[in-house]
N, C-alpha and C positions, 0 to 999 in steps of 0.2 A: 423498418419494422416498427409498428406502433406500440405504445405502452400496453395496450390491450393484448397484443400479440405476446409481449414479454410476459405478462401476467399469466397467459395461458400455458406457456411453455415452462415457466418457473414455479407455477403453483404446486405446492407440496414439496418442492425440493428442500433439502436440508443443507444449510450454508453455515460454515464456521468462519469467524473473522477474528484474526489476532490484532491486538492493538485497537480494540473495538470501543473503548470508553469515550473517545473524543475524536475530533477531526475527521479525516478520511473514513476511518473505521465506523464511527457513528453514522455519518452520511450514507455510507454504503449499506449499513444495517437498514436504515430507513427505506432506501431504494428497493432492497430485496423484499422487505415486508410489503411494500406497495405492490410488488409483483406476486405476492402470495406465498412466498417462501417462509419456512421455519428458520430462525436465525439464532446462533449462539455467538455471544461476544466474549472473547477472552482478553484479559488485561491484567497487568501487574498491579495496577491501581484497583484493588478489590472493591473498595467502597464506591468509587466512581463508576465502575463497570456495572455494579448492582444498580446504582442510581439510573444509569443511562437505560439499562434494560427495562427498569420499571417505568421510566418516563415513555419510552417507545411503546411499551406494551400497554400503557394506560390510555394512549390515544385512541379515540374512536375510529371505527372503520371509515366514517365520513371524513375525519380530519386527515388521516393518513392515506386513505384510499386503499387500504390493505384488505386482503381476503380475511373474513371474520374468523377463519380457523388458523390463521398465521400465529406462530408463537415465537416468543423471544426469550433467551436465557442470557444472564450476565454471570460469567464465571471467572474465578481467579486463574491466571496463567502467566507463568514465567517461561518464555519461549526458549530460553537457554538451558532449561532443565528437562531432560528426557522424560523423567517419571512424571513431572507436572504436565508436560505436553501430552503424554500418553493418557493420563487421567482426564485431561480436558476433553480429548476426543472420545474417550470411553463414556464420559458423562453425556456428551452431545448425542451419541448413538443410543445411549440407554434412555435418555429423556425425549429425543426428537425422532429417532430413527436412523437408518444407515446414511452416512454422510455422502452428499453429492458434490459439494464444492468446498474447498479449503482456500481461504484468501489470506496469504501471508502478508500482513500489512504492518505489523509491529516494526518500529524503527525509531532511531534517535538521530539528531542532526546538531551536535554541538559545533560551534564555528570558532575559528581562530587560526592563527599561523601553526603549521605542523610542528615547528621547532619549539613551540610553547605548549604543545598538547601533552598532558600527562600520560605516561605509559598505561596506567590503569584505565583511562578513558579510551585510549586506542583500543585496548582489549575489549572494552565494553561495547564500543561501536561494532567491531567485528563480530562479537558474540551475538548481539541482537540483530543486526542488519543482515549478516550473512549466515552465520551458524544457525540462527533461529529459523531462517528460510530453508536451509538445507534439512534441518531436523523435521521441520513440519512437512516438507515435501516428502521425506523418506516415510514418515509415519503414515501420511495420507496415502501415498501411492502403494504402499504395502496392503492397505485396506482395499483400494480400488482394483488392483490387478486381478484377484480372484473373481471380482464381479464384472470385469471388462467394462467398467464405466467409471466416470468421475472426472473431476477437473481441479487442478491446482492453479490459482491466479496469484502470481507474485507481484507485489507493488515495488517497482524500482524507482526510477527518476530520470529526469533529463540529465542529471549528474552521472547516470550510467552510460552516457554516450560521449562525454567530454570531461576535461579536468576544469574544475572551478576553484580558483584560489580561495583559501579560507575553509575549504571543505575537503582536504586531501584524503583523509581516511574514509570519510563518508563517500566520496567519489569511488574510492577503491572497492568498497563494499557493493556499491550499486553496479559498477562495471561487472563485478563478479556475478552478481544476481542475473544480469542479462545473459552472460555466457553460460551460466549454469542452467538457466531456463531454456535457452536454445538447445543445449546438448540433451537435457531431459525430455524436451519436446520430441526430438528425434527418436529417443529410446522408447518412448511410451506410445507414440501414435499408432503403432501396429497392434497395440494391445487394448485399444478402446479408451485409453486414459489421455485426457487433453491437458496440455500445459501451456499457459500464457503468461506474458509479463506486460504490465501496464507501466508506461513512463509518463508521469505528469510533468508539467512545467513547474514553476514555483507556485506552490499551493498556499492559499491564504489561510494558514493555521499558525499556531504557536511555534511550530518548527522553523518557519521562515520569517517570523516576526523581526522587523528592523532591517530587512534586506533593502539596499538602496539601488534603484534602477531609475533610469530616465523615464519621465511620464509617458513618452511615446512607445517605450518598449513593453511597459506593464501589460497592455491589452493583448500583446502577441505572446507572452510568455507566462502570465499569471493567471491561475484558474481558482475557482472556488471548490470546496470539497464536494459540493453536490454535482459539479461537472465531472469530477473524477469518479464519483459513485455511479453516475449514469454510464460512463465508459466501462466501468467494471461489469455492470449488468449486461451491456451490450456484448462484452467479451464472453460472458457466461453463456450466451446464445450461439456462439460459434466456435471455430477452431483456429482463430487467428493467433499466431505466436506473439507478435509485437504490436502493441496499441499505444499510440501517443495521445496525450491530452494537453491542449487542444489538438485536433487532427492536423491542423496546418503546420504543426511543429515537425511532422515527419518530412515534408518537403524542405523545410528550412534546415533540418539537420543533414539531410542528404546533400543539399547544396553546399553547406559549410564544410562537409567532410571531403569535398572534391577540391577545395582550395589548398594551395601550398600552406605550409604551417605558419609561416610569417604573415600570410593573409588571414588566417584563422585568428592569430593573436591580435591583429589589427581590428577584426570584426568584434572580437571579445571586448576590446578596449572601447570601441565606438558604441556598442550596445550596453556597456556597464557591467557585463558579466564578469569581467576581470577584477572588479572592485565591489560587486554587490554585497559579498559577505565579509571581505576584508575590512571594508569601511562601514559595516552595518551599524545601526544605532545601538550603542553599548547598553543603554538603559533597557531597551526592548529585548536584547539578547540575554541580559542578566536575569530577567524574569523566567525565561525558559531554562537557562543554565542552573538556576537556583532549584527548579523543580527536579531537574536531573540529579542534582547532588542529594536531594532529599528522598529519592526513590531507592 
């Protein structure tokens, strides 16, 4: 399907994106705007999300390739707070119209050995990465069911299919998001509501800064936010449950899961997956961890 086809199908759709101030969220907003959708960004960083929306909104039609009627909002959102999430979606529908697509993108990825992880951080990872997805999905599907239409796209990770040392709690949440999305997909499909989950590899954003992989592995597993955004837009055009980015990862994952466990460990060691986050660059990780502590 061409970009022109995407624009035709998605023109006028109302899309809400959590964690929309930066990274995948920002790139996804730009991609939907190019397709002619109206977009609302929600983020706990209230100043940055307002700036991001203003920057995207100020781009000319020629620069962004967007429909001239496309609109973008930047709104405060704490995905762990039911009242705040409800107000976010109420504002989206009041300002832009009935919601068509909710993208549960907000997430955090602190790294380090599990035994060193503070219990408060464990709770925070679970609250944002899992409970936030469940809460958003509940609030959205309750709006969608009476209309017999709508879609929830949950952003998971390659870490939702295997365990990566240095990311134990993060992996737990992403595994849960994949299982949750699969179950909800089966529950909702007969009611006209679509559920999908996108699994990117290592995305070149602040979340993964400092990860150390062999040079030959990076092109196979590492993607830019724009690539993930393009996959999310493609996902919004269909009813596919599981989408990997890049697409070649799907075959790699299936092959790896057929191996005996010892062989899987050997592959993880050979590719650097076993140490990518355990031995991550501490200076790069500290920049991200500092921002988490300040929020």
